Residue frames relative to the residue before (quaternion, step in Angstrom):
aa qw qx qy qz dx dy dz
X 1.0000 0.0000 0.0000 0.0000 0.00 0.00 0.00
X 0.3370 -0.7337 0.5367 0.2453 3.60 -0.96 0.82
X 0.4878 -0.6286 0.5110 0.3253 3.48 -1.15 0.72
X 0.5286 -0.6226 0.5109 0.2680 3.52 -1.24 1.04
X 0.3091 -0.6870 0.6048 0.2581 3.65 -1.11 0.64
X 0.7596 -0.4379 0.2967 0.3784 3.46 -1.57 0.46
X 0.6701 0.5028 -0.2853 0.4655 3.49 1.07 -0.89
X 0.6370 0.4843 -0.3470 0.4892 3.62 1.05 -0.64
X 0.6237 0.5177 -0.3658 0.4574 3.60 1.03 -0.43
X 0.5792 0.5277 -0.3812 0.4906 3.61 1.16 -0.46
X 0.5901 0.5664 -0.3666 0.4434 3.66 0.90 -0.86
X 0.7074 0.4603 -0.3006 0.4442 3.72 0.67 -0.96
X 0.6325 0.4933 -0.3742 0.4653 3.69 1.04 -0.08
X 0.6415 0.5076 -0.3372 0.4661 3.54 1.15 -0.14
X 0.4136 -0.7223 0.4902 0.2586 3.66 -0.62 1.03
X 0.2893 -0.7624 0.5648 0.1264 3.57 -1.05 0.80
X 0.0081 0.7804 -0.6227 0.0569 3.67 -1.28 0.48
X 0.5541 -0.6003 0.4655 0.3404 3.43 -1.14 0.50
X 0.3610 -0.7331 0.5420 0.1962 3.66 -0.78 1.08
X 0.5941 -0.5165 0.4603 0.4105 3.50 -1.45 0.17
X 0.5174 -0.6595 0.4367 0.3265 3.63 -0.69 0.85
X 0.8361 0.1691 -0.1679 0.4942 3.50 -0.90 0.93
X 0.5163 0.6434 -0.4436 0.3503 3.67 1.14 0.11
X 0.0827 -0.7840 0.6147 0.0263 3.53 -1.04 0.82
X 0.2716 0.7933 -0.5166 0.1732 3.65 0.99 0.48
X 0.6505 0.4622 -0.3844 0.4642 3.61 0.96 -0.41
X 0.6152 0.5824 -0.3510 0.3989 3.62 1.14 -0.24
X 0.6328 0.5672 -0.2869 0.4422 3.53 1.39 -0.30
X 0.6296 0.4764 -0.3797 0.4821 3.46 0.64 1.31
X 0.5867 -0.5527 0.4749 0.3531 3.55 -1.26 0.29
X 0.1811 -0.8165 0.5308 0.1368 3.67 -0.10 1.13
X 0.3289 -0.6833 0.6393 0.1277 3.33 -1.31 0.95
X 0.1891 0.8157 -0.5424 0.0686 3.66 -0.80 0.76
X 0.4701 -0.6847 0.4716 0.2962 3.41 -1.19 0.60
X 0.6776 -0.5006 0.3116 0.4395 3.63 -1.11 0.50
X 0.6405 0.5125 -0.3610 0.4435 3.62 0.81 -0.49
X 0.6482 0.4826 -0.3306 0.4875 3.64 1.10 -0.64
X 0.5749 0.5964 -0.3303 0.4525 3.54 1.08 -0.77
X 0.6699 0.4898 -0.2793 0.4830 3.47 0.84 -1.19
X 0.7057 0.4727 -0.2983 0.4353 3.64 0.65 -0.93
X 0.7500 0.3981 -0.2427 0.4692 3.56 1.04 -0.61
X 0.5595 -0.6553 0.3778 0.3389 3.53 1.28 0.13
X 0.6799 -0.5023 0.2517 0.4712 3.45 1.34 0.67
X 0.1669 -0.7573 0.6173 0.1326 3.57 -1.39 0.19
X 0.0332 -0.7720 0.6345 -0.0156 3.46 -0.79 1.26
X 0.1602 -0.7996 0.5732 0.0806 3.70 -0.30 1.13
X 0.0379 0.7448 -0.6658 -0.0234 3.51 -1.15 0.81
X 0.7805 0.1407 -0.0931 0.6020 3.58 1.19 0.47
X 0.7153 -0.4759 0.3327 0.3887 3.49 -1.25 0.00
X 0.6253 0.5168 -0.3403 0.4755 3.58 1.13 -0.37
X 0.5543 -0.6113 0.4666 0.3184 3.49 -1.01 0.84
X 0.4677 -0.7314 0.4201 0.2642 3.62 -0.72 0.91
X 0.5597 0.5961 -0.3199 0.4787 3.54 1.51 -0.30
X 0.5793 0.5263 -0.3722 0.4989 3.71 1.35 -0.14
X 0.0126 0.8699 -0.4922 0.0293 3.48 -0.56 1.27
X 0.8383 -0.0940 0.0192 0.5367 3.62 -0.73 1.02
X 0.6951 -0.4935 0.3224 0.4115 3.64 0.71 0.92
X 0.5529 0.6212 -0.3923 0.3932 3.61 1.17 0.17
X 0.6308 -0.5671 0.3258 0.4175 3.53 1.21 0.28
X 0.7186 -0.4691 0.3121 0.4075 3.44 -1.33 -0.14
X 0.4029 -0.7468 0.4995 0.1743 3.50 -0.83 1.20
X 0.7424 0.3130 -0.1800 0.5644 3.69 1.22 -0.24
X 0.1104 0.8762 -0.4667 0.0474 3.50 1.15 0.69
X 0.7165 0.4751 -0.2503 0.4451 3.45 0.98 -1.02
X 0.7113 0.3686 -0.2149 0.5586 3.60 1.40 -0.36
X 0.3112 0.7940 -0.4793 0.2072 3.61 1.20 0.11
X 0.5707 -0.6248 0.4264 0.3195 3.64 -1.19 0.87
X 0.7268 -0.4906 0.3198 0.3589 3.43 -1.36 0.49
X 0.6371 0.5277 -0.3487 0.4406 3.59 0.96 -0.76
X 0.6564 0.4884 -0.3416 0.4625 3.60 1.01 -0.73
X 0.6418 0.5060 -0.3405 0.4648 3.62 1.04 -0.63
X 0.7021 0.4920 -0.3068 0.4134 3.50 0.99 -0.49
X 0.4588 0.6269 -0.4538 0.4365 3.56 1.40 -0.22
X 0.8723 0.0504 -0.1621 0.4586 3.45 -1.09 1.24
X 0.5996 0.5484 -0.3491 0.4668 3.59 1.29 0.08
X 0.7170 0.3332 -0.1781 0.5858 3.52 1.38 -0.15
X 0.5795 -0.5914 0.4472 0.3383 3.47 -1.23 0.83
X 0.6425 0.5305 -0.3299 0.4437 3.59 1.09 -0.56
X 0.7855 0.1945 -0.1397 0.5706 3.71 1.03 -0.29
X 0.0060 -0.8541 0.5199 -0.0141 3.53 0.48 1.26
X 0.5150 -0.5816 0.5333 0.3348 3.63 -1.24 0.45
X 0.4181 -0.7050 0.5119 0.2569 3.48 -0.92 1.06
X 0.7080 0.4242 -0.3117 0.4709 3.63 1.15 -0.14
X 0.6258 -0.6118 0.3292 0.3546 3.57 1.22 0.29
X 0.4792 0.6617 -0.4218 0.3932 3.45 1.34 0.23
X 0.3406 0.7315 -0.5440 0.2301 3.67 -1.09 0.57
X 0.6487 -0.4982 0.3983 0.4152 3.55 -1.23 0.03
X 0.6571 -0.5024 0.3986 0.3962 3.53 -1.22 0.30
X 0.7885 0.1005 -0.0569 0.6041 3.40 0.97 -0.81
X 0.1397 -0.8149 0.5564 0.0826 3.67 -0.16 1.04
X 0.6602 -0.4789 0.3790 0.4372 3.59 -1.25 0.49
X 0.4383 -0.6343 0.5752 0.2734 3.49 -1.10 0.63
X 0.6994 -0.4586 0.3686 0.4057 3.57 -1.29 0.17
X 0.6687 0.4904 -0.2883 0.4788 3.48 1.12 -0.91
X 0.6674 0.5071 -0.3339 0.4313 3.59 0.93 -0.81
X 0.6035 0.5815 -0.3193 0.4424 3.51 1.17 -0.83
X 0.6940 0.4837 -0.2841 0.4513 3.47 0.86 -1.20
X 0.6081 0.5537 -0.3572 0.4427 3.71 1.10 -0.79
X 0.6588 0.5199 -0.2992 0.4540 3.52 0.85 -1.10
X 0.7147 0.4660 -0.2792 0.4405 3.50 0.78 -1.02
X 0.6115 0.5348 -0.3620 0.4573 3.59 0.93 -0.75
X 0.7205 0.4685 -0.2703 0.4340 3.64 0.88 -0.96
X 0.5521 0.5946 -0.3208 0.4886 3.48 1.35 -0.74
X 0.7325 0.4660 -0.2619 0.4215 3.46 0.62 -1.10
X 0.5863 0.5499 -0.3274 0.4966 3.53 1.12 -0.61
X 0.6635 0.5085 -0.2922 0.4645 3.54 0.89 -1.00
X 0.5864 0.6038 -0.2904 0.4552 3.50 1.14 -1.06
X 0.7009 0.4941 -0.2555 0.4464 3.45 0.73 -1.16
X 0.6288 0.5310 -0.3003 0.4822 3.54 1.04 -0.98
X 0.6586 0.5223 -0.3112 0.4435 3.57 0.86 -0.96
X 0.6425 0.5356 -0.2859 0.4676 3.56 1.02 -1.08
X 0.6508 0.5114 -0.3263 0.4566 3.59 0.86 -0.94
X 0.6780 0.5166 -0.2778 0.4431 3.53 0.94 -1.13
X 0.7549 0.3896 -0.1960 0.4898 3.57 1.02 -0.82
X 0.4892 -0.7130 0.3913 0.3149 3.52 1.39 0.07
X 0.5616 0.6081 -0.3826 0.4104 3.56 1.26 0.68
X 0.0469 0.8632 -0.5009 0.0420 3.47 0.69 1.07
X 0.7679 0.3049 -0.2403 0.5095 3.70 1.05 -0.24
X 0.0972 0.8346 -0.5401 0.0474 3.58 0.35 1.02
């Protein structure tokens, strides 16, 4: 069994829930991602506000490997689903801030390690 990466450990701290079928609201933003996430998803080349991993209205093509920010959408009280979907117990404001603070620190460390200081 492969050891989980620190980013994957963040993912486990985020509550999951079934999304509204066909919804792509979390895809309508400029996604921030760590180098590890970029590599797992095959890179990100933005040419507009929609995530490039959203294809032909069929949803996310990298859903299982989607970045942390995508996973937080509707799982945190700070990013509620406009349709009312979400986990029974979403992350609190404090929990969300703690995860983001730790994630951004790890992201910076990965960027420095990979020589990508200006993503």
